[in-house]
C-alpha positions as CSV (number, residue, x, y, z in Angstrom):
1,M,116.1,121.6,82.7
2,R,116.5,125.2,81.1
3,R,113.1,126.3,81.9
4,F,113.2,124.7,85.3
5,S,116.4,126.2,86.2
6,L,115.0,129.7,85.6
7,V,112.2,129.1,87.9
8,W,114.2,127.5,90.5
9,S,116.7,130.3,90.6
10,G,114.0,132.7,91.6
11,Q,112.5,130.4,94.2
12,F,115.8,129.7,95.7
13,L,116.6,133.1,96.1
14,S,113.4,133.8,97.6
15,A,113.9,131.1,100.2
16,I,117.2,132.6,101.2
17,G,115.5,136.0,101.6
18,S,112.6,134.6,103.5
19,G,114.8,132.6,105.7
20,T,116.9,135.8,106.5
21,A,113.9,137.7,107.3
22,W,112.5,134.9,109.5
23,F,115.8,134.8,111.4
24,A,116.0,138.5,111.8
25,V,112.3,138.6,113.1
26,T,112.8,135.8,115.5
27,L,115.8,137.8,116.9
28,W,113.6,140.9,117.2
29,V,110.9,138.9,119.1
30,W,113.5,137.6,121.5
31,G,115.0,141.1,122.2
32,E,111.6,142.4,122.8
33,S,110.4,139.6,125.0
34,G,113.3,137.4,126.2
35,S,110.8,134.6,126.4
36,A,111.5,131.2,124.9
37,T,107.9,130.2,125.1
38,L,106.9,133.0,122.9
39,F,109.5,132.1,120.4
40,A,108.3,128.6,120.4
41,L,104.7,129.7,120.0
42,L,105.7,131.7,116.8
43,T,107.3,128.6,115.3
44,L,104.2,126.6,116.1
45,L,101.9,129.1,114.7
46,S,103.7,129.2,111.5
47,L,103.4,125.4,111.0
48,A,100.2,124.0,112.2
49,P,97.6,126.1,110.4
50,G,99.4,125.6,107.2
51,L,99.2,121.8,107.7
52,A,95.5,122.0,108.5
53,V,94.7,124.0,105.4
54,A,97.0,121.7,103.0
55,P,94.1,119.8,101.6
56,V,92.1,123.0,100.7
57,A,95.5,124.4,99.1
58,G,95.7,121.3,96.9
59,V,92.1,121.7,95.8
60,L,93.0,125.3,94.7
61,V,96.1,124.1,93.0
62,D,94.1,121.8,90.8
63,R,91.6,124.3,90.0
64,I,93.8,127.2,88.9
65,G,96.9,125.5,88.0
66,P,100.3,125.2,89.9
67,R,101.8,128.1,88.3
68,A,99.0,130.7,89.3
69,A,99.1,129.1,92.8
70,V,102.8,129.7,93.3
71,L,102.2,133.3,92.2
72,I,99.4,133.7,94.5
73,G,101.4,132.1,97.4
74,D,104.4,134.3,96.6
75,G,102.3,137.3,96.3
76,A,100.8,136.9,99.6
77,L,103.9,136.1,101.5
78,A,105.3,139.4,99.9
79,V,102.2,141.2,101.4
80,T,102.8,139.8,104.8
81,S,106.4,141.1,104.6
82,A,105.4,144.6,103.4
83,T,103.0,144.6,106.3
84,V,105.5,143.8,108.9
85,L,107.8,146.4,107.3
86,T,104.9,149.1,107.4
87,L,104.4,148.4,111.2
88,Y,108.1,148.5,112.0
89,L,108.8,151.7,110.2
90,T,105.9,153.5,111.8
91,G,106.8,152.2,115.3
92,N,103.6,150.1,115.8
93,L,105.0,146.6,115.5
94,E,104.2,144.4,118.4
95,I,104.8,140.6,119.1
96,W,101.0,139.9,118.7
97,H,101.0,141.1,115.1
98,L,103.7,138.6,114.3
99,Y,101.7,135.8,115.6
100,V,98.9,136.7,113.3
101,I,101.2,137.0,110.3
102,A,102.8,133.8,111.1
103,V,99.4,132.1,110.8
104,V,99.0,134.0,107.5
105,E,102.3,133.0,106.3
106,G,102.1,129.3,107.2
107,V,98.7,129.1,105.2
108,M,100.4,130.7,102.2
109,E,103.6,128.7,102.6
110,S,101.5,125.5,102.4
111,L,99.9,126.7,99.2
112,H,103.1,127.7,97.8
113,L,104.8,124.3,98.6
114,V,102.0,122.2,97.2
115,A,101.8,124.2,94.1
116,Y,105.6,124.1,93.6
117,M,105.7,120.4,93.9
118,A,103.0,120.1,91.3
119,L,104.8,122.7,89.1
120,I,108.0,120.7,88.8
121,P,106.6,117.8,86.5
122,L,105.4,120.5,84.2
123,L,108.8,121.8,83.6
124,V,111.0,118.5,83.8
125,E,111.0,115.3,82.1
126,Q,110.2,112.2,84.4
127,E,113.7,110.9,84.2
128,R,115.1,114.1,85.7
129,L,112.7,114.5,88.4
130,V,115.2,113.4,91.2
131,R,117.7,115.8,89.9
132,A,115.3,118.6,89.9
133,N,113.9,117.9,93.4
134,G,117.6,117.7,94.5
135,M,118.0,121.3,93.3
136,V,114.9,122.3,95.2
137,S,116.1,120.5,98.5
138,L,119.3,122.8,98.2
139,A,117.2,125.7,99.6
140,D,116.5,124.5,103.1
141,P,120.2,123.8,104.0
142,G,121.3,126.9,102.2
143,A,119.0,129.1,104.0
144,E,120.1,127.3,107.1
145,I,123.8,128.3,106.6
146,L,123.3,131.8,104.9
147,A,120.2,133.0,106.7
148,P,121.9,133.3,110.2
149,A,125.0,134.9,108.6
150,L,123.0,137.4,106.6
151,G,120.4,138.3,109.1
152,G,123.1,138.7,111.8
153,V,125.3,141.0,109.7
154,L,122.5,143.0,108.2
155,L,120.9,143.5,111.8
156,A,124.2,144.6,113.1
157,A,125.0,147.0,110.3
158,T,121.4,148.3,109.7
159,D,118.0,147.3,111.2
160,L,115.0,145.0,110.4
161,S,113.6,147.1,107.8
162,V,116.6,146.5,105.4
163,V,116.3,142.8,105.9
164,L,112.3,143.0,105.0
165,V,113.2,145.2,101.9
166,L,115.5,142.7,100.5
167,D,113.0,139.8,101.3
168,L,110.5,141.8,99.2
169,A,112.9,142.2,96.4
170,T,113.5,138.4,96.3
171,F,109.8,137.7,96.0
172,L,109.7,140.1,93.0
173,F,112.6,138.4,91.4
174,A,111.1,134.8,91.9
175,A,107.5,136.2,90.6
176,A,109.3,137.7,87.4
177,A,111.2,134.4,86.8
178,L,108.1,132.5,86.9
179,L,106.1,134.9,84.8
180,A,108.9,134.8,82.0
181,T,108.8,131.1,81.8
182,P,106.1,129.3,79.6
183,T,104.5,126.7,81.6
184,P,102.0,123.9,80.4
185,R,98.9,123.6,82.3
186,P,97.6,120.0,83.0
187,A,94.3,119.4,81.4
188,P,91.5,118.5,84.0
189,A,89.9,115.1,83.6
190,G,86.4,115.2,82.0
191,E,84.4,114.3,85.1
192,E,86.1,117.1,87.1
193,I,85.2,119.9,84.9
194,R,81.5,120.0,85.9
195,E,80.1,121.8,88.6
196,R,83.6,122.7,90.2
197,R,81.9,125.7,92.2
198,S,79.3,123.5,94.0
199,W,79.7,122.4,97.6
200,A,79.3,118.9,96.8
201,A,82.3,119.2,94.2
202,L,84.3,120.9,96.8
203,R,83.7,118.1,99.2
204,A,84.6,115.5,96.7
205,D,87.8,117.4,95.9
206,L,88.8,117.6,99.4
207,A,88.1,113.8,100.0
208,F,89.8,112.9,96.5
209,G,93.4,113.2,97.7
210,F,92.9,110.9,100.9
211,S,91.0,108.3,98.8
212,Y,93.6,108.3,96.0
213,I,96.4,107.5,98.5
214,A,94.3,104.9,100.4
215,R,93.8,103.2,97.0
216,S,97.5,102.9,96.3
217,R,99.2,100.6,98.6
218,P,102.7,101.7,97.9
219,L,102.0,105.3,98.1
220,A,100.2,104.7,101.4
221,V,103.2,102.7,102.8
222,L,105.5,105.6,101.7
223,L,103.4,108.1,103.5
224,C,103.4,106.1,106.7
225,L,107.2,105.9,106.4
226,F,107.5,109.6,106.2
227,F,105.4,110.2,109.1
228,V,107.8,108.0,111.1
229,L,110.6,109.9,109.5
230,N,109.1,113.4,110.3
231,F,108.4,112.3,113.8
232,S,111.9,111.2,114.4
233,G,113.1,114.5,112.8
234,A,111.0,116.7,115.0
235,V,112.3,114.9,118.1
236,S,115.9,115.3,116.9
237,Y,115.2,119.0,116.3
238,A,113.8,119.5,119.9
239,L,116.4,117.4,121.7
240,T,119.7,117.6,119.9
241,T,120.6,121.1,121.1
242,P,119.7,120.3,124.8
243,L,121.6,117.0,124.6
244,I,124.9,118.6,123.1
245,M,124.6,121.3,125.8
246,L,124.2,118.9,128.5
247,R,127.0,116.7,127.5
248,S,129.5,119.5,126.5
249,G,129.0,121.7,129.7
250,D,127.0,124.4,127.6
251,D,129.7,124.8,125.1
252,H,128.1,127.2,122.4
253,T,131.1,126.8,120.2
254,V,130.6,123.0,119.9
255,L,126.9,123.6,119.4
256,G,127.4,126.0,116.6
257,V,130.0,123.9,114.9
258,V,127.6,120.8,115.0
259,L,124.7,122.7,113.7
260,A,126.9,124.3,110.9
261,A,127.8,120.7,110.0
262,G,124.3,119.7,109.4
263,G,123.7,122.7,107.0
264,V,127.0,121.9,105.2
265,G,126.1,118.1,104.9
266,G,122.7,119.3,103.5
267,V,124.3,121.5,100.8
268,L,126.6,118.6,99.9
269,G,124.1,116.1,99.8
270,A,121.8,118.4,97.5
271,L,124.5,119.1,95.3
272,A,125.3,115.4,95.0
273,V,121.7,114.4,94.4
274,S,121.2,117.2,91.9
275,A,124.2,115.6,89.9
276,L,123.6,112.1,90.4
277,G,120.4,111.1,91.7
278,D,118.6,110.1,88.6
279,R,121.3,107.2,88.2
280,V,120.2,105.5,91.4
281,R,116.6,103.7,91.9
282,R,114.3,106.0,93.7
283,M,113.1,103.6,96.2
284,T,116.6,102.6,97.0
285,L,117.4,106.1,97.7
286,V,114.4,106.6,100.0
287,L,114.7,103.5,102.1
288,A,118.7,103.2,102.2
289,G,118.7,107.0,103.0
290,M,116.1,106.8,105.5
291,A,118.0,103.8,107.3
292,A,121.4,105.6,107.1
293,G,120.1,108.9,108.2
294,S,118.2,107.6,111.3
295,A,121.3,105.5,112.3
296,A,123.9,108.2,111.6
297,G,121.5,111.0,113.0
298,P,119.4,110.9,116.2
299,L,120.5,107.2,117.1
300,L,124.3,108.1,116.9
301,T,123.8,111.5,118.5
302,G,122.0,109.8,121.3
303,L,124.8,107.4,122.0
304,A,127.7,109.7,121.3
305,W,129.6,111.7,124.0
306,T,132.5,113.5,121.9
307,P,132.2,116.5,119.7
308,W,133.7,114.8,116.7
309,L,131.0,112.1,116.7
310,W,128.3,114.8,117.1
311,I,129.7,116.6,114.1
312,A,129.9,113.5,111.9
313,S,126.3,112.6,112.7
314,A,125.1,115.9,111.8
315,L,127.1,115.9,108.7
316,A,126.1,112.5,107.7
317,A,122.3,112.9,108.5
318,G,122.2,116.3,106.7
319,A,123.8,114.8,103.6
320,V,121.3,112.0,103.3
321,L,118.2,113.9,103.7
322,P,118.0,115.8,100.5
323,A,118.5,112.2,98.6
324,V,115.6,110.9,100.5
325,N,113.4,113.9,100.0
326,S,114.1,114.2,96.4
327,A,113.7,110.6,95.4
328,Y,110.4,110.6,97.5
329,Q,109.0,113.6,95.9
330,A,109.9,112.1,92.2
331,I,107.9,108.9,93.1
332,W,104.8,110.8,93.9
333,Q,105.3,113.2,90.9
334,S,105.6,110.2,88.5
335,R,102.8,108.1,90.0
336,V,100.1,110.8,90.6
337,P,98.3,112.2,87.3
338,E,99.4,115.9,86.9
339,E,95.7,117.1,86.9
340,S,95.4,115.6,90.4
341,Q,98.7,116.4,92.1
342,G,97.4,119.4,94.0
343,R,94.7,117.5,95.8
344,V,96.9,114.3,96.5
345,F,99.9,116.3,97.5
346,G,97.8,118.6,99.9
347,A,96.3,115.5,101.5
348,R,99.9,114.0,101.8
349,R,101.2,116.9,103.4
350,L,98.5,116.9,106.1
351,L,99.1,113.3,107.0
352,A,102.8,112.9,106.6
353,Q,103.6,116.1,108.2
354,S,101.1,116.0,111.2
355,S,103.7,114.1,113.0
356,L,106.2,117.3,113.2
357,P,104.1,119.2,115.5
358,L,103.4,115.9,117.6
359,G,107.1,115.3,117.9
360,L,107.8,118.9,118.9
361,L,105.0,118.8,121.6
362,V,105.9,115.5,123.2
363,A,109.5,115.5,123.1
364,G,110.0,118.0,125.9
365,P,107.3,116.8,128.4
366,V,108.2,113.0,127.8
367,V,111.9,113.9,128.8
368,D,111.1,116.1,131.7
369,H,108.3,114.4,133.3
370,V,108.4,110.8,132.3
371,L,112.0,109.9,131.6
372,T,114.0,112.1,133.8
373,P,112.6,110.6,137.1
374,L,113.4,107.3,135.9
375,F,117.2,108.2,135.2
376,A,117.3,110.2,138.6
377,D,118.9,107.0,140.3
378,A,120.1,105.3,137.3
379,G,123.2,103.2,137.4
380,G,125.0,100.4,135.7
381,A,125.0,100.0,132.0
382,P,122.2,102.4,131.1
383,A,124.1,105.2,133.0
384,E,127.4,104.5,131.4
385,L,125.9,104.3,128.1
386,L,123.4,107.4,128.2
387,G,124.1,109.2,131.5
388,T,121.9,110.0,134.5
389,G,119.1,112.4,135.1
390,K,118.0,114.8,132.3
391,T,121.1,113.9,130.2
392,G,120.2,110.1,130.2
393,A,116.5,110.8,129.7
394,T,117.3,113.2,126.6
395,A,119.8,110.8,125.1
396,L,117.3,107.9,125.4
397,F,114.4,109.4,123.7
398,L,116.6,110.9,121.0
399,A,118.2,107.4,120.4
400,A,114.8,105.8,120.5
401,A,113.5,108.2,117.8
402,G,116.5,107.3,115.5
403,L,115.9,103.5,116.0
404,L,112.1,103.9,115.2
405,G,113.2,105.4,112.0
406,L,115.8,102.6,111.3
407,V,113.4,99.8,112.0
408,A,110.9,101.3,109.9
409,A,113.0,101.6,106.9
410,L,114.5,98.1,107.2
411,T,111.0,96.7,107.4
412,A,110.1,98.5,104.3
413,M,113.1,97.1,102.4
414,A,111.8,93.7,102.9
415,S,108.5,94.4,101.1
416,S,108.4,93.1,97.5
417,R,105.5,95.5,96.7
418,L,107.9,98.5,97.1
419,R,111.0,97.2,95.0
420,G,111.1,99.2,91.8
421,F,108.0,101.2,92.4
422,G,108.4,104.8,91.4
423,E,110.8,104.4,88.6
424,P,109.8,106.6,85.4
425,L,107.2,105.0,83.2
426,A,108.3,103.6,79.8
427,V,105.7,105.7,78.0
428,P,104.9,108.8,80.2
429,S,101.5,110.1,79.7
430,T,101.5,113.9,80.9
431,G,98.0,114.8,80.0
432,R,99.3,118.2,79.2
433,E,97.6,120.9,76.9
434,D,99.6,122.1,73.9
435,T,98.9,125.7,74.8
436,L,101.0,127.5,77.3
437,R,99.7,130.0,79.8
C-alpha cells in the first residue's frame, strides 16, 4: 500500500483544494447573479458533458495508460483554475466564462476519474482493493465537510484569487506525488496493438466497453443496480433540503446540522471500510449496504418529522455509501482485465451515472406539477404520514426513491448468480509489464 498511499495523498489533497475552489466560485456566482437557476445550470454543465464523453475518455486511458491519463486530467484542471484566476485578477471574469470552464472541467474530471479507477489495481494487490477504494472514497465527504469551511474562511479573510492559488498548489502536489511513484503499465492484448489510430479501431474501442458489460451478466446486473442507486441519490440530493426546510419551518440551523451529519457519516464510513473492508465479502457490502442506505436514507427522511431522525438518517446513509462504492469498484477492478479497464469503466460511467441528471431534472417538476396538486386536499392516513400540499408531495417522492433502492437491493440478494461474485481470484493474472514507466 506504500506506493498507493503516496499517490492517494496527492489526489486527496487535490480533491479538497478543488472542492474549496468550487464552493468559492459558486458563492461568487451567487453574489454576482442571485439566481438559483444559474447556480443549478453551472452544476448541470459540470456533470452532463463529462458523462457523455466518458467512453472516449476510457479509450484514451487504455491507449496511453492510466498514469499518463491522470496526469493529463490533473494538468488540464490546473489550466482551467489558472484561467479563472487570470480572468479574476484582470477584472474580466464573467459568469458565462464559468459555464464554458464548467464544461471543460466536467470533461477532464471524467477522464481523471476513469483513469484513477484503472490506476488503483496497478498499485494495490487484489486482496486490498476494497481498502484502497475506501481511502479514495474519503475524498468526497472530506471535501463536503472541509470545503465549505475553508472556502468561507478564505473568502472572508481574503478573496477568490487566494482560493484559486491554493487549488493550483494542490494540483502541483498531486502531480509530483504521481510522478514520484513508479507505476506498472498494463500490456495491451495482441489484437489491440494493430491499427490503433484508424477510425475503425476507434469505433471498435468505443463499442468494446459496452459489449464487454453486456457479455457479463453479473456486471450488467451490478450496473443496473447502480443506475437505480444513482437515481435515488439524485432525487435525495434534490429533495432532502426542501423537505427539511418545509417541515422545520425554514430552520437553517437544523438543515446545517443534518447536512454536516451526512458528511461526518461519510468520513466515518470511509475510515471503517479503509480499515476493515477487505474482511467482508464484496457483494455483501454492496447489496446489504445499498439496502441499508436506501432504507435509512431517503426512505426514513421522507417519513420522519423530527430533527433527530433526520440527523440519524443522514449519518447512517453517509456512513454506508463509502462501503457500497468501495466494494463495487473493487469488484469491477478484479473482474475486468487491466488492459481493458479504461474502456469498460468509461462505458460504465456513462450508463450507471446517466440516472444522476435524470433524477435531478425530474424531481422538481414531478413534485411541483404532478404530486403537489394531488396532495392539495389530501386527508386521512396519507396526510398524517406525509403531510399536505408540497410537503406531502416532496415526502412521497423522496420516500418512493428510497423504497425503489431497497426493493432493487433485496431482489438482487435473491440472485444466486451474484453470490460470491467479485471476490479476489485465487491466482490473479495481472497482465503487467515488468518495466515501469
